[in-house]
C-alpha positions in Angstrom: 101.6 71.2 100.5 102.9 72.7 97.2 106.5 72.6 96.6 108.7 74.5 94.0 111.8 73.6 92.6 114.1 76.3 91.4 117.1 75.0 89.4 119.0 78.3 90.0 119.1 80.7 92.9 121.5 83.2 91.2 119.0 84.6 88.4 118.3 88.2 87.2 119.6 91.3 89.1 120.5 89.6 92.6 121.1 93.4 94.1 117.5 94.4 92.9 115.6 91.2 94.0 117.5 91.0 97.5 116.4 94.4 98.0 112.8 94.0 97.0 112.7 91.0 99.4 114.6 92.7 102.3 113.4 93.5 105.6 113.7 97.2 104.5 110.5 97.0 102.7 108.7 95.1 105.2 105.4 96.5 106.9 104.9 96.0 110.6 105.2 92.4 111.4 101.6 90.7 112.0 100.4 87.1 113.4 96.9 87.3 112.3 96.0 86.8 108.7 94.9 89.5 106.3 91.6 91.0 106.5 91.2 91.3 102.7 93.8 89.7 99.7 93.8 91.2 96.5 95.5 89.9 93.3 96.4 92.1 90.5 96.4 89.7 87.1 98.6 90.9 84.4 101.0 90.4 81.7 104.6 91.7 81.2 104.8 95.3 80.3 101.3 95.9 80.9 101.8 99.1 83.2 101.3 96.5 86.3 104.4 97.5 88.0 103.4 101.4 88.0 99.9 100.3 89.3 101.6 98.2 92.0 103.9 101.1 93.0 101.1 103.5 93.3 98.8 101.2 95.5 102.1 100.4 97.6 102.5 104.2 98.1 98.9 104.7 99.6 100.2 102.7 102.8 97.0 101.1 103.0 96.9 98.5 100.1 100.2 96.3 101.1 103.2 95.7 98.6 102.0 94.0 95.4 105.0 92.7 94.1 105.5 89.8 91.5 105.7 87.0 94.8 105.3 84.3 92.2 108.2 85.3 89.9 111.1 82.7 90.0 113.4 85.9 90.8 111.5 86.9 93.9 111.2 83.2 95.2 114.9 82.8 94.7 115.8 86.1 96.8 113.2 84.7 99.4 115.3 81.3 99.5 118.7 83.2 99.7 117.3 85.2 102.3 116.2 82.0 104.3 119.6 80.3 103.7 117.8 77.6 101.9 120.0 76.1 99.3 118.5 73.3 98.1 116.0 75.3 95.9 112.9 73.8 97.3 110.4 76.3 98.3 107.2 75.5 100.1 104.4 77.7 98.7 102.6 77.8 101.9 105.4 78.5 104.0 106.3 81.3 101.4 102.8 82.8 101.0 102.4 82.9 104.9 105.8 84.5 105.4 104.7 87.3 102.9 101.4 87.9 104.4 103.1 88.6 108.0 105.8 90.8 106.3 103.7 92.7 103.4 100.3 93.3 105.0 99.8 97.1 105.6 98.2 97.9 109.2 94.9 98.0 107.8 95.0 94.2 107.1 95.5 94.5 103.2 97.8 92.2 101.5 98.5 92.4 97.3 100.2 90.3 95.0 100.8 90.7 91.3 101.2 87.8 89.1 101.8 87.4 85.4 99.9 84.2 83.9 103.4 82.9 83.0 104.1 82.7 86.7 101.3 80.5 87.1 102.3 78.2 84.5 105.8 78.2 86.5 104.4 77.1 89.7 101.6 74.8 88.7 102.4 73.8 85.4 99.0 72.6 83.9 97.6 71.8 87.2 94.8 74.1 86.6 92.9 73.3 89.9 96.1 74.1 91.7 95.8 77.2 90.0 91.8 77.8 90.6 92.1 76.8 94.3 95.2 79.9 94.6 92.7 82.4 93.2 90.3 81.4 95.6 92.3 82.5 98.3 91.6 86.2 97.0 88.8 88.5 98.1 89.3 90.9 95.1 90.6 90.1 91.5 92.1 93.0 89.2 92.6 92.2 85.7 95.2 94.7 84.2 95.4 94.8 80.3 97.5 97.5 77.8 95.3 98.9 74.8 98.4 99.2 72.7 99.7 95.5 72.4 102.2 96.2 70.0 104.0 99.0 72.3 104.0 96.3 75.1 105.4 93.7 72.7 108.2 96.1 71.7 108.7 96.9 75.4 109.1 93.3 76.5 111.4 92.6 73.8 113.4 95.7 74.6 113.4 94.6 78.4 114.7 91.0 77.7 117.8 92.4 75.6 118.7 94.9 78.2 117.5 93.4 81.6 116.3 96.9 82.3 112.9 96.4 83.6 111.7 99.3 85.7 113.7 102.3 87.1 114.4 100.4 90.3 117.2 98.3 88.5 118.9 101.7 87.4 119.2 102.4 91.2 121.4 99.0 92.0 123.5 98.7 89.0 126.7 100.6 88.5 126.8 103.9 86.3 129.0 102.2 83.7 127.0 99.0 83.6 126.7 98.4 79.6 123.2 97.6 80.1 122.2 101.1 80.4 123.4 101.9 76.9 122.4 99.0 75.3 120.2 99.4 72.1 118.7 96.5 71.0 118.6 95.5 67.4 115.3 95.4 65.4 113.9 92.0 65.6 110.3 91.8 64.4 110.3 88.2 64.6 110.9 88.2 68.3 108.4 91.2 68.5 105.9 88.9 67.1 106.4 86.2 69.3 106.0 88.5 72.4 102.9 89.9 70.8 101.2 86.6 70.7 102.4 85.6 73.8 100.6 88.5 75.5 97.3 87.8 73.4 97.6 84.0 74.8 98.4 85.1 78.3 95.5 87.2 78.6 93.1 84.6 76.9 94.4 82.4 79.7 93.6 84.8 82.3 90.3 85.3 81.0 89.4 81.6 80.8 90.7 81.2 84.5 88.9 84.2 86.0 85.5 82.9 84.1 85.6 79.8 86.3 86.6 81.7 89.8 83.8 80.8 92.7 82.8 83.6 94.3 80.9 84.1 97.8 
């Protein structure tokens, strides 16, 4: 059984992540496993949140959030009253499938490659076993990678990642008006990270077993 040790449970925009993981956003609870699991493989600021929101909005494609993001995992532990920071991946995924599978039996999840590294470090066999849980895999990329790197840098500085952030912070929060200084060195590093993550996804997906 894979376990993950989170060093902090008070990370990120807690109001936002607690809302994302709350029962308010659950589907009708199920006891049977999904009939179809799909995975959105992505990189930060690639437009994957928009794609996930559109899929969720259909009411027939689960709710593909970044469930392997440490902030959402921390929110789940808070929700369960677990203060030791230890998360059982099997228990976590089972709970998500019970709560976030739509009535037609479809469950989705969105993952950046950095999330894979957080959970499995360099255990590539463990990563492939995780990929093999899914019946369908979609690899999302953004054509304008410079714009993607700039967007990532701005989000890191302001901590405003999506429009959902603006709904759960106070109107006078300084993040809403913060203007990031121009830092080409950081933007270049983010660009290199995007290219590396995409290359890692391609290498990993190329080795996925298929029925």
